[in-house]
C-alpha positions as CSV (number, residue, x, y, z in Angstrom):
1,X,167.7,-3.6,114.1
2,X,164.4,-4.8,112.7
3,X,162.8,-4.2,109.3
4,X,159.1,-3.5,110.0
5,X,157.0,-3.8,106.9
6,X,153.4,-3.7,106.0
7,X,154.2,-6.1,103.1
8,X,152.2,-9.2,103.8
9,X,152.3,-10.6,100.3
10,X,155.8,-12.2,100.2
11,X,157.1,-14.9,102.5
12,X,159.8,-14.0,105.1
13,X,162.5,-15.8,103.0
14,X,161.6,-13.7,99.9
15,X,161.7,-10.4,101.9
16,X,165.0,-11.4,103.5
17,X,166.4,-12.3,100.1
18,X,165.4,-8.9,98.7
19,X,167.3,-7.2,101.4
20,X,170.3,-9.5,100.9
21,X,170.4,-8.4,97.2
22,X,171.2,-4.9,98.4
23,X,173.8,-6.0,100.9
24,X,171.6,-6.2,104.0
25,X,171.7,-9.4,106.0
26,X,168.3,-9.5,107.8
27,X,167.6,-13.2,108.5
28,X,165.3,-13.3,111.5
29,X,165.0,-9.5,111.6
30,X,162.0,-8.9,109.4
31,X,158.6,-8.2,111.0
32,X,155.7,-8.2,108.6
33,X,152.0,-7.2,108.9
34,X,151.2,-10.9,108.1
35,X,153.1,-11.8,111.3
36,X,151.3,-9.1,113.2
37,X,147.9,-10.5,112.0
38,X,148.9,-14.0,113.0
39,X,149.3,-12.8,116.6
40,X,145.5,-12.2,116.6
41,X,144.8,-15.8,115.7
42,X,144.3,-18.8,118.1
43,X,145.8,-22.3,117.3
44,X,143.2,-24.3,115.4
45,X,141.4,-21.2,114.2
46,X,140.0,-21.7,110.6
47,X,141.2,-19.0,108.3
48,X,140.3,-17.9,104.7
49,X,143.2,-16.0,103.2
50,X,142.5,-13.2,100.8
51,X,146.2,-12.4,100.2
52,X,149.6,-13.8,99.3
53,X,151.8,-16.6,100.6
54,X,153.2,-14.4,103.3
55,X,149.8,-14.5,105.0
56,X,149.6,-18.3,104.5
57,X,153.0,-18.8,106.0
58,X,152.3,-16.6,109.1
59,X,148.8,-18.2,109.7
60,X,150.3,-21.7,109.6
61,X,153.2,-20.7,111.9
62,X,150.7,-19.5,114.4
63,X,149.0,-22.9,114.5
64,X,145.9,-21.8,112.7
65,X,144.4,-23.6,109.8
66,X,144.3,-22.2,106.3
67,X,141.0,-23.5,105.0
68,X,141.5,-21.9,101.5
69,X,142.7,-18.8,99.6
70,X,140.2,-16.8,97.7
71,X,142.1,-17.3,94.5
72,X,142.3,-21.1,94.9
73,X,141.3,-23.1,91.8
74,X,138.1,-24.6,93.0
75,X,134.5,-24.4,91.9
76,X,132.1,-21.9,93.4
77,X,130.1,-24.9,94.7
78,X,133.2,-26.3,96.5
79,X,134.0,-22.9,97.9
80,X,130.5,-22.4,99.2
81,X,130.8,-25.6,101.2
82,X,133.9,-24.1,102.9
83,X,132.5,-20.6,103.6
84,X,130.5,-21.6,106.7
85,X,133.6,-23.4,108.2
86,X,135.7,-20.2,108.3
87,X,136.3,-18.4,111.6
88,X,138.3,-15.5,110.3
89,X,139.1,-13.9,107.0
90,X,142.6,-12.4,106.8
91,X,143.0,-9.9,104.0
92,X,146.1,-8.2,102.4
93,X,147.5,-7.1,99.2
94,X,147.5,-9.5,96.3
95,X,147.5,-8.8,92.6
96,X,145.0,-11.5,91.7
97,X,142.2,-9.7,93.6
98,X,139.0,-9.5,91.5
99,X,135.2,-9.6,91.9
100,X,135.2,-13.4,92.4
101,X,137.8,-13.0,95.1
102,X,135.8,-10.2,96.7
103,X,132.7,-12.4,96.7
104,X,134.5,-15.3,98.2
105,X,136.1,-13.1,101.0
106,X,132.7,-11.6,101.9
107,X,130.8,-14.9,102.1
108,X,132.2,-16.1,105.4
109,X,131.9,-12.7,106.9
110,X,128.2,-12.6,106.1
111,X,128.0,-16.0,107.8
112,X,129.6,-14.6,111.0
113,X,133.4,-14.7,110.5
114,X,135.5,-11.8,111.6
115,X,137.8,-9.8,109.3
116,X,141.4,-9.0,110.0
117,X,143.4,-6.7,107.6
118,X,147.1,-7.0,107.5
119,X,147.2,-3.2,106.9
120,X,145.1,-0.3,105.7
121,X,147.6,1.3,103.4
122,X,145.6,2.7,100.5
123,X,148.5,2.5,98.0
124,X,151.5,0.3,97.4
125,X,154.8,1.6,95.8
126,X,156.2,-0.1,92.7
127,X,158.9,0.9,90.3
128,X,156.2,2.0,87.9
129,X,154.5,4.2,90.6
130,X,151.8,3.8,93.2
131,X,149.1,1.1,92.8
132,X,146.1,0.3,95.0
133,X,147.4,-1.4,98.2
134,X,146.1,-3.8,100.8
135,X,144.0,-1.2,102.5
136,X,142.0,-0.6,99.3
137,X,141.3,-4.4,99.0
138,X,140.4,-4.5,102.7
139,X,138.0,-1.5,102.3
140,X,136.1,-3.3,99.6
141,X,135.7,-6.5,101.7
142,X,134.7,-4.6,104.8
143,X,132.2,-2.5,103.0
144,X,130.6,-5.4,101.3
145,X,130.7,-7.5,104.5
146,X,129.2,-4.7,106.6
147,X,131.9,-5.0,109.3
148,X,134.8,-3.0,110.8
149,X,138.0,-4.9,110.3
150,X,140.7,-5.5,112.9
151,X,143.9,-4.0,111.5
152,X,147.2,-5.6,112.4
153,X,150.1,-3.8,110.7
154,X,151.6,-0.4,111.2
155,X,150.5,1.8,113.0
156,X,148.3,-0.6,115.0
157,X,148.8,-2.4,118.3
158,X,149.5,-5.9,117.0
159,X,152.5,-4.8,115.1
160,X,153.8,-3.0,118.2
161,X,153.3,-6.3,120.1
162,X,155.3,-8.2,117.4
163,X,158.2,-5.7,117.5
164,X,158.5,-5.7,121.3
165,X,158.3,-9.5,121.3
166,X,161.0,-9.8,118.7
167,X,163.3,-7.3,120.5
168,X,162.5,-8.6,123.9
169,X,162.2,-5.1,125.4
170,X,159.2,-2.9,126.2
171,X,160.9,0.6,126.4
172,X,161.6,1.8,122.9
173,X,162.2,5.4,123.8
174,X,165.8,5.3,122.6
175,X,164.9,3.6,119.3
176,X,164.3,5.2,115.9
177,X,161.6,4.3,113.5
178,X,162.6,5.1,110.0
179,X,160.0,5.4,107.3
180,X,158.6,7.5,104.5
181,X,154.9,7.5,105.5
182,X,153.9,9.9,108.2
183,X,150.5,8.2,108.5
184,X,152.0,4.7,109.2
185,X,155.6,5.0,110.1
186,X,155.2,8.2,112.1
187,X,152.1,7.1,113.8
188,X,153.7,3.7,114.6
189,X,156.7,5.4,116.2
190,X,154.4,7.4,118.5
191,X,152.4,4.2,119.3
192,X,155.5,2.3,120.5
193,X,157.2,5.4,122.0
194,X,160.1,5.5,119.6
195,X,161.6,8.5,117.7
196,X,160.4,9.1,114.1
197,X,163.0,9.5,111.3
198,X,161.2,10.7,108.2
199,X,162.9,9.5,105.0
200,X,162.6,11.8,102.0
201,X,162.0,9.0,99.6
202,X,159.3,6.6,98.5
203,X,155.8,7.9,99.3
204,X,156.6,10.8,101.7
205,X,153.6,13.0,102.2
206,X,153.7,16.7,101.6
207,X,154.8,18.7,104.7
208,X,151.3,20.2,104.8
209,X,149.7,16.7,105.1
210,X,151.8,15.5,108.0
211,X,150.1,14.8,111.3
212,X,153.1,13.5,113.1
213,X,156.1,15.8,113.5
214,X,159.3,13.9,112.8
215,X,162.2,13.9,115.3
216,X,164.5,14.0,112.3
217,X,164.4,14.3,108.6
218,X,166.9,12.4,106.4
219,X,167.6,11.8,102.8
220,X,168.3,8.1,103.4
221,X,169.1,5.5,106.0
222,X,172.8,6.3,105.8
223,X,172.0,9.9,107.0
224,X,170.1,8.5,109.9
225,X,172.9,6.1,110.8
226,X,175.5,8.9,110.7
227,X,173.3,11.0,112.9
228,X,172.6,8.2,115.5
229,X,176.2,7.0,115.6
230,X,177.5,10.6,115.9
231,X,175.1,11.5,118.7
């Protein structure tokens, strides 16, 4: 079992710890959109991170170089000197995003750097409700930079590559992808050839808005587990 998430903000350890708090031991079993983005980087590539520590961790693990983060405490003059030394901007959700961060993210793109988004999710679920997600931040950077970003997370190819690499298998036809977003989880299931289990929780779309028909609809993961084990 893998936990495949578009959360690129937190480090792997923090995401594993969050699962451990609810009784799920997932060490080594979490695939993040930051990890998927890192697959698109070459060793030694110089990266500006417009996102959280999860991206920093993944970029460095891939052998690329984090030149800076857009919210680093440095003067605009110091940052301008770095902007032309950036090969790629990697963007994801971070709650420190502001106009200064947008300006810093766009500068290397206007100088020729490419743009990778960890995901294009427009919203992000919190206990207080939905807030703007990494996709909203990415859209602002892409629009101002005049480029079309490469997107790494669900439901795009790089995440599929990461999942297959982690599992060590290519044929996922007997696997189930459980999720509450038709537009990401459902589309990702179709991308990798897995079955889609729609969870009636989180940010489930209205039935009228669904573009991917689920192979099963469940109230929670326990319902899916009972179904799969009883099949």
